[in-house]
C-alpha positions in Angstrom: 98.0 173.7 84.4 99.9 170.8 83.0 102.5 169.6 85.4 105.5 167.3 85.4 103.7 164.0 84.7 101.7 165.3 81.8 104.6 167.1 80.3 107.1 164.3 80.7 104.8 161.8 79.0 104.0 164.4 76.3 107.7 165.0 75.6 108.3 161.3 75.3 105.4 160.9 72.7 106.7 163.9 70.7 110.2 162.5 70.8 109.0 159.2 69.5 106.9 160.8 66.7 109.2 163.6 65.6 112.9 163.0 66.4 114.9 162.8 63.2 112.4 164.9 61.1 113.2 168.3 59.6 111.5 171.4 60.7 109.7 173.2 57.9 108.6 176.2 60.0 108.0 177.5 63.5 105.0 179.7 63.1 104.2 182.2 65.9 100.4 182.6 65.9 100.1 184.9 68.9 102.4 187.9 68.8 103.0 188.1 72.5 103.9 184.4 72.7 107.5 184.7 71.4 109.7 185.9 74.2 113.1 186.0 72.4 114.5 187.9 69.4 117.8 186.1 68.7 118.0 183.4 67.6 115.0 183.8 65.3 112.4 181.1 64.8 113.5 181.2 61.1 117.0 180.1 62.2 115.5 176.7 63.1 114.0 176.1 59.6 115.5 173.2 57.7 117.2 171.7 60.8 116.6 168.2 62.0 115.0 167.7 65.4 117.5 165.9 67.6 115.2 165.3 70.5 112.3 166.4 72.6 112.7 166.7 76.3 111.3 168.3 79.5 112.8 170.4 82.2 110.4 171.5 84.9 107.2 172.6 83.2 109.0 173.4 79.9 109.0 171.2 76.7 112.4 171.5 74.9 112.7 170.9 71.1 116.4 170.5 70.4 117.5 171.3 66.9 121.2 171.3 67.5 121.8 174.9 66.3 119.2 176.1 68.9 116.4 175.0 71.1 112.7 176.0 71.2 111.3 176.0 74.7 107.6 176.0 75.2 105.7 176.7 78.5 102.0 176.0 78.5 101.2 178.1 81.6 97.7 177.7 83.0 95.5 177.1 80.0 98.0 175.9 77.3 97.3 172.6 75.6 98.8 170.7 72.7 97.3 169.3 69.5 99.1 166.7 67.4 97.9 167.5 63.9 98.0 164.5 61.6 97.6 165.5 58.8 99.2 168.9 59.4 96.8 171.9 59.3 97.1 175.5 58.2 94.2 176.9 60.1 94.5 179.4 62.9 92.0 178.3 65.6 91.0 180.4 68.5 93.7 180.6 71.1 96.4 179.4 68.8 99.9 180.2 70.2 102.6 178.5 68.0 102.7 175.7 65.5 105.8 173.6 64.7 105.5 172.1 61.2 107.7 169.2 60.1 108.4 167.5 56.8 106.6 164.2 56.4 105.4 164.2 60.0 102.5 165.6 62.2 102.6 169.2 63.2 102.5 170.4 66.8 100.0 173.1 67.7 100.1 174.9 71.0 96.8 176.6 71.8 95.4 178.3 74.9 92.1 178.2 76.6 90.8 181.0 78.8 91.8 184.6 78.8 95.2 184.7 80.5 97.3 184.3 77.3 100.5 183.3 79.1 101.6 180.3 77.1 105.0 181.2 75.5 107.9 180.1 73.4 111.6 180.9 73.6 114.3 180.2 71.0 117.7 180.0 72.7 121.3 179.1 71.8 122.2 175.4 72.5 124.1 176.2 75.7 121.8 179.0 76.9 119.5 178.4 79.8 116.9 181.1 78.8 113.8 180.7 81.1 115.3 177.5 82.6 117.9 179.6 84.5 117.1 179.5 88.2 114.9 176.4 88.1 115.3 174.1 91.1 116.2 170.5 90.9 113.8 167.8 89.6 111.7 166.1 92.3 113.4 162.7 92.0 117.0 164.0 92.6 119.3 163.7 95.6 119.5 167.5 95.5 115.8 167.9 96.2 115.9 165.1 98.8 118.6 167.0 100.7 116.4 170.1 100.7 113.5 168.2 102.2 115.7 166.3 104.7 117.7 169.2 106.0 116.0 172.4 104.8 114.5 175.0 107.1 112.0 176.7 104.8 109.3 178.3 106.9 106.6 178.8 104.3 103.5 176.7 104.0 104.2 173.3 102.4 101.8 173.9 99.6 103.7 177.1 98.7 107.1 175.3 99.1 106.2 172.5 96.7 105.0 175.0 94.0 108.1 177.2 94.1 109.9 176.4 90.9 113.1 177.6 92.3 112.9 174.9 95.0 111.7 172.0 92.9 110.8 172.1 89.3 107.6 170.7 87.8 105.0 170.7 90.6 101.9 172.8 90.5 98.7 173.2 92.5 97.2 169.9 91.6 100.0 167.6 92.5 100.9 169.6 95.6 97.5 168.7 96.9 97.9 165.0 96.0 101.5 164.9 97.4 100.5 166.4 100.8 97.5 164.1 101.0 99.7 161.1 100.4 102.1 162.3 103.0 99.3 163.0 105.5 100.6 166.5 106.0 98.7 169.8 106.4 99.1 172.1 103.4 99.6 174.9 105.9 102.4 173.2 107.8 106.0 174.2 107.3 109.0 172.2 106.4 111.0 173.8 109.2 108.6 172.3 111.8 108.5 168.7 110.4 110.3 165.9 112.2 112.5 163.4 110.5 109.7 160.9 109.8 107.4 163.6 108.3 110.2 164.9 106.1 110.8 161.3 104.8 107.1 160.9 104.1 107.1 164.2 102.2 110.0 163.2 99.9 108.8 159.7 99.4 105.3 160.8 98.6 106.6 163.4 96.2 108.4 160.9 94.1 105.8 158.2 94.4 102.8 160.4 93.4 104.7 161.9 90.5 106.0 158.5 89.3 102.6 156.9 89.4 101.0 159.8 87.7 103.6 159.8 84.9 103.0 156.1 84.3 99.2 156.8 83.9 100.0 159.7 81.5 102.1 157.3 79.4 98.8 155.6 78.5 97.6 158.8 76.9 97.9 159.2 73.1 98.3 162.4 71.1 98.6 165.8 72.7 97.0 167.3 75.8 93.2 167.8 75.8 91.3 170.8 77.1 89.9 168.9 80.1 92.4 167.1 82.3 91.0 167.3 85.8 90.5 163.6 86.2 94.2 163.0 86.6 94.3 163.9 90.3 93.6 161.9 93.4 92.1 164.7 95.6 92.7 168.0 93.8 89.4 169.7 92.9 87.5 166.8 94.6 86.3 168.7 97.7 83.0 167.5 98.9 83.8 163.9 97.9 84.9 161.1 100.2 88.6 160.9 101.0 90.0 157.8 99.1 92.0 156.8 102.2 89.6 157.3 105.2 86.2 158.2 103.7 85.9 161.6 105.5 84.6 164.5 103.4 87.4 166.4 101.8 87.4 170.2 102.1 88.9 173.2 100.4 90.5 176.5 101.1 89.8 179.0 98.4 91.9 182.0 97.3 91.2 184.5 94.6 92.7 182.4 91.8 93.3 179.0 93.3 92.2 176.6 95.9 93.7 173.8 98.1 91.9 170.5 98.6 92.7 168.5 101.7 91.2 165.8 104.1 90.8 167.1 107.7 90.9 163.6 109.1 94.1 162.6 107.3 96.0 165.9 107.2 94.9 168.4 109.9 94.0 166.2 112.9 90.3 166.8 112.1 90.6 170.5 112.0 88.6 172.2 109.2 90.7 175.1 107.9 89.0 178.5 107.3 87.9 179.0 103.7 89.4 182.4 102.8 86.6 183.4 100.4 83.9 182.6 103.0 85.9 184.4 105.7 85.9 187.6 103.7 82.1 187.3 103.1 81.5 186.9 106.9 83.4 190.0 107.9 
């Protein structure tokens, strides 16, 4: 799933390429993708795009009279079509067509079909309502420094109501950078561990965003090389050289380094544990 760094850099590229252009049409190519009725996508036609921004894992196209919000979910990706196209490729979700500028095609890989679009009034939050603070804010810092959340840290970081924009991949990388177990709990961290958690969160995301700013165009289908340890189980830890391990669940997995994060303890792999029962 694209996370904060990819989406922030993408929003910046789209803003540079499209701000000031006029929307010709917002074409919904997958019926279930449009999550709102009023305003209509047709209400955006003929309006100038004021800016493209990001909030959490959402891309926001601000047309003044209303905003179009796009969430890519797990398998959503973005093509910048220059010249614009009229085809409807497999997995196509929505296409924004602009006068005299490239079009933006959101498409989805896999079978989940959860990428979506909302059209909301200028002052309406829509799906953004209830999102937690951005990671680089004093508000999130206060949560880390003084919070008593008892859930696993990996779950804590991925909760969009706690902090917006972090997913499975960067949760792995942040906890590795902080030298903290993914199964630890915020409530049990001491002051120095809490500071490492917050500092690692901001540093990992800032560095990843800078790398993403080197990318051109949209977001490609394969993006797994952007992480430091996520999905790299079996490889050597980039810090200590120990073999990195994973904990697997039905639809996700956690990558970690036993030497750096769990005092050498190898955590039980949930899939293997079920097979051995």
